[in-house]
N, C-alpha and C positions, 0 to 999 in steps of 0.2 A: 504494500499497498506506498505509494506517493505521499507526501506534503499536503502537496496542492490538491487534491482528491479531497484529505484529511478535513483542508480547511474550506474548501467549495462548500465543503455538509456540515459545518460544524452557522455558516453561513450564509443556511439556502433558505429560502422566501417558501413561507407553507403553502401559497402558491408555485409553488414551482417546482417542474420532472426531473426529480436526478438520475443518472445514468448508473444502473454497477455491475457489476460480471455478472458472467455467464448468459448476458443478451438480455439480464434485467431492470424492466426503469421504476422506478416510483414516482407514481400519478400522484396530482391534489385533488381528492370531494373531500364535500359535509355531506358524511351520511347522516336524519338520525332517523330516529323507534317513535313510527306512531301506536296511538290507542282512539280504538273507537270504542264511544259508548252512545250510549239511549238519552239524546232531547226534550222528552214526550212522553204522554205515558201510552204512545201506540208501542205496540206485538208485533208491525209484521218487519217480516225479516228484512237484510240490508241487501242490496244489490251492489256488486263487487265495481260491478262491471260499471252501473250508473253511478257511485259516491268516487272513483278515481277521474270518470269523466270530469265532474263538477269541481274535486280538488285538482287534476289542473288545468283549469279556465279559472279555479281561482289564483293560480301559480303566475298562469303566466299575468295578470298585475302585475304585480307581488316582486317579480324577477328580473330584470331585461333581457335573458334570455330564456329560452322555449326548455321546460321539461321534457326530452325522448319517456316516452312511452312505457320503452324496459327498466327505466331508472326507477320507476315506483311500483311498488308490490303490496295489494291489498288483500289479505286472506281475513277469512269468517271462519270463526269457532263452530263445530258441532255439534253441539250439545248445547244448543239456545234452551232449548226448548228449561231443560236446568236449569239452567245462569237465575241470579234474580238482574232485581230491577237494575241496579247498581251495578253491576256486574259487566266488565272490559263483555261487544259482540264480534273485532274481526281487531284485525293488529299486520301493522306493516310497516318498511322498509321506506324511507326514500333517498337519493342522491344527488347529489346536485355537482358531477364533473368537470363542470362551466366553470371557473373564474377568471377569467380573461379579465371582466369590470372591474376585478380587484386592480388588478395591475395598472388599469390604466388614473388609475385616479391618483395610481402612490407610484408613477412614474420616477417622478423627479423623486424619492424618500432613502432615505435609508431600509437595506435589511428587517433590521428593529421596530422602524417606525414603521415599517408595514402591519409585521407580525403585530403588532395594535392593532392595526386600521382592520385586519382581519377575524381577527375576532373581536372585535368591538363591532364592524357588521354582522356575525354568525350567531355572537350572542341577541345580535337585536332582530336577530331572523326568525332565531325560533322560538322567541317574550311575543315577536306578533303573530308566529301561524298557532299559537300554543294556547285553545279556548275558544280558536273559534266553533262555529257552526254552520252544517250545511245542510239542507231541504235538499232532501229528496221526492219527489211528488205530497208535498202537504207531509212528509216527514221527518223530526230531524235529526239529526246526529251530529255529539258535539265532542270534536280531536285534541284530543294529550298529547301534546309533542315535546320527547329528550334524547339531549343526547348522551349516545354509549360512554359510559363509563375509558370503556381500553380502545375511544378517542381524543378525550380531552385529559392530554400533558401535565395542563396545571395541578388537575383532580389530580390523577395519580400517581406526580411528585410528593402532596398531602400529606396523603395513604403514603405513604412510603416514609416520608419524615415523621408524621405522627404514630404509627409501629416500628420504629425503631429506636420513639423516644418515653413511650411507657409499655413498653417491658425490656427485657435486659439482658434481648442483643447490639443496647443503646453502646455500652460501653464494653470491648474485652480485652485482654490482655497486649493486645497492638493498636489501641484509641479507641477514636472512636467509629466503630463499624456504619456501613452503606449496604446496600443491596446495589450489586453488578450484574443479576441476571435475568434475560430478557425472554420472556413464552409469546414462541405469535404460530399461530393455529387457523387453516383454512387457507393452504395456499397448497394447488397442486404438488405430489408427488413425485410427478414425472419432469416437473420441472427444477429437485434439486437431485435425482439423478445423472447417470451417466450414461450421454450419451448412445447410443447401440448396440450397450453394456445388457445394462435393464435399464426396466422403472422404477423398480423400487430407490426412499431417500438415499442418496451417498451420501460417508462421512463427508470427504477431499469437496468433495465442490458446493457442498451448503462450508464448508471451513471458506473455501476460496468469494465465496456469496460472500459471506457477512467478515472475514476477514478484511474489509472498503472503513467499517467502523474505525475501528483498533485491531490489539493484538488480544486473542482470544484464548481463554487457560481451560476450559472446560466446554469443552459439546453433545449434544444430543439430538437424534435428527430420528424419526418413524411414524409410522403411518400412526395416524388420528382414525381410531376406532369408537373412541370415549364419544359421541358426536355431541352426548352430556348438552350444551347452551344454545350448539349453535341449532340444537333440532327445533321446531315451529312449530307449538299446536294449531295441524291442521295436515300438516305439511309433506307432502308425498317424492315427492320427487327429491331427495338429499342419499346415499350412496356410498356405504360407507365403503376406509380402503382409497379409495383416490384421494384424500386430501393426509399431510405431514402436518407433524405435527413438532415444533426446533424449537431446543434450550438453550441461549449461549450465559457464558457467561466471560466475562470483558474483565483482566486483567489492574481495569482503573475503572473507580465509580463514575470518574467527564467520561469516558468514553458510553460509559453504556448510561450516565440523561444521552448527549448526543447520541445516540442509536436513539431507543426510545420519540424519543421525540420529532427525529428523521420520518420512525414510519407512524408513527401519529395522528391519524386523517389520514391516512396515499392509501393510496390499492395500486396492488402489482399488475403488471404488465409484462409480457413474453414476447423479445421479438417475432416481427412473421404468424402471431397467432393474436387470437380478434376478444379472447380470453382474458377477463380483469379473471382476478382477484382482490373480493373487497375482504385482506384477513384480518384480527384480533392483532393485537401484541399489549401486553403487558405484564407487570416485574415479579420475579419468584418472590412469593412468599411465605413454601414451605415449606423452602432447602432441599431442594430437588436434588441435587447432587447428591447433600452430605447423607441425603436422609437414606438414597442408592448402596452407598457404603453402608452404613451403618446396617441395611436387608438384608446386603451381600453376605457378610459379616455374621452376621444372623441366621445364616444359613446356613452357612458352613459348620457353626459348632453341635448344632447338635447335630449331627450328618458326621461326623466324625464321631461324638464319644456313646454315637449306636455301633459303629464300627466298633468299634473298642470292647465297649461294654456285650456282643455277641463272639466275638473270638475270647471274651474269656472266658462267655459261659459256655463257649464250647471248646475252649480246654480245658474248665472241671469237670466238664464232661466225659472226655476221652485220655483223663489222664488215666492211666494202668492201677490195678490196685494188686495189693503184696500180694503175692500167691502163698496160700495156705503151704508149713513145713512134712512133707510126709517122710513116716524110716524109708531109710533106705540098707535095712536091716532086717532081720529077722532076730531071735530069741538062742538062736544056736552060733551066729555070726558069716549065715552063708546069704547070698543074695540071694532072690527065687526071683524067675520068667514075668510075673507081674514087677516085679518094683524093675528089672530093666525097659522094662513098657513102657512104663512111666517118667521115670529116667528120660527117656528119650523126649519123650511128649513138651514132659517142661525144657530139655533144650530150645525147641522149638517155639511154644512160647514166651520164654524173658528174651526168644530173635527178636517175634515180632514185636513185643513189647519197647522190645530198645531202641527196634528200630522205627513204631510211629510216636515213640520217646523227640525225637531226632524229629521228626520230620514238624509236628510242634512244632517246637521248641523254632526249626527254622519261619515258617509260617507266625507265630511272635512278632522273631523279628523286622521279618517280611513290614508286622503291621506298625515292632512300633518307627523303622523309616522313614512306610510311610506320612505315621502320624506326625512327625517331625517338619516335614515338607512340605505340610496341607500351610505344620504351625508356620514357617517359616517362608510359605506365601503371604498368608492372612494379613504376615507385618512387613510384608516388600521388599524379603530378605531374596539375595541372590542364592542357587548351590552352587556350593562348594565343586571345586576340581569344572568348570563346565565354561570352553572355550568357544569363545565369543567372533563372527566374521565383518565383518563389513561390508557393504558398497555402496555407494554412490544411489542417489534418490535418484528417482528417474520423474518423479507426481511434482517435487520442491519449485519453484519455481523459483526467481529470484536470490543474491544474492540472505546468509545464514546470518542470522543478528538470537534468534530465543526459539532452543532447548525445545521448549515448552509446545512449541508450532511442527520441531523436524521432528521429534516425536512423533505427533496423533498425526503427519500425512506418514509416517513410517508405515504403523500402526495400518493406517488403515493400508499399503499393499502386504500387510502379510506378513512383517515385521515384528521383532519384540518392542524396536523402542528407537531410536536418532535421536541424533546430535550433531551441533552445532561445528564443522570439524576443518583446521589450514586456516594460512594464509586469508588465501582466495576465497575462506567462509563459503565454503560444501553445505546442505546439506550433508551426512551419510547414514543411515542406516543397517542396525545389529542384528544376529538372531546370532541363537545355536547352531557349531557349526557341526 
């Protein structure tokens, strides 16, 4: 990532389109959540198409630009007969993507004043649209409008400041703690996949895209099967597995704040595609990476204890017992045939018992070695007497200054890790020989 591109991201206007890696761009838009209520005593069901046409006619006189029909979605609830009179009967989403009229008013103003002008227009438009009544064939409906929390950067900043101020996470051993992790949901998986390789999201491609915003400490990307907040009541056109969830942890809080500010209130567009991804960006409230490590360690400890207890129980059950002593001679000192055959049987049993004891001791030693190996891997120690071979990374681009980024790219290539080496600052990957 160049210093020029970072400065451009920091100084970006809310109405400016930003180009990032892998043919992706962030375009400006305003997203509003709509909720429809009844404004009279009528029980007549709402007509979605008529309500949509009436609202578009109202917006034609409220905005300098016309809103396309595909940018307005209205869905009525299915169980209207079971709802009370004061309950909502429909919900929807309004997108305003053409914001060029704001730039025309602030051409000679710097970015700070341009941002203030944009926020002032957005708040005034929400207040103007909230609470209006629309009449459809004599039936009145009331419209409530609100801004999504994921699009309000100042609201998100206030929420994490209050969360860290009134909890035990405010100050730690390193001083004041601040959030550094962003969660992005609602982006197509194929945009973050390696072309002509797989349709699943790739760690290497995702790292290349988000490294534009700053140095990355941890990264996780996977298919978002938990639709949760994305599923709206009455919507049947959502297919799971096509979207992915990206969790990015930055090394600096400043990079995290700038990245979240740029991602809020924008949509993602792929070069050569007409699809717009209206994602949701927020900060991590649940310590995703810390909980993942603790959960993995918690799952490994019971498995190791279960293996030890099972092997110990099996060893105790198969331990050879002491054989009873049988006299070999009769009263007159002569050996009988019966005692000769018994002596041969005892020698065979003793040999089998000795062999069984050796096998059990060998199995017990192997079990202790496996247990010690798992404990070493659990605390991050390396196995002794293991040689490592190194090779230059094929996926790392440019000069290498961060061992963390080099190791992340090498792990995506199938190696155990990697580090920056040499005067040319190249990324070398390592793996056991």
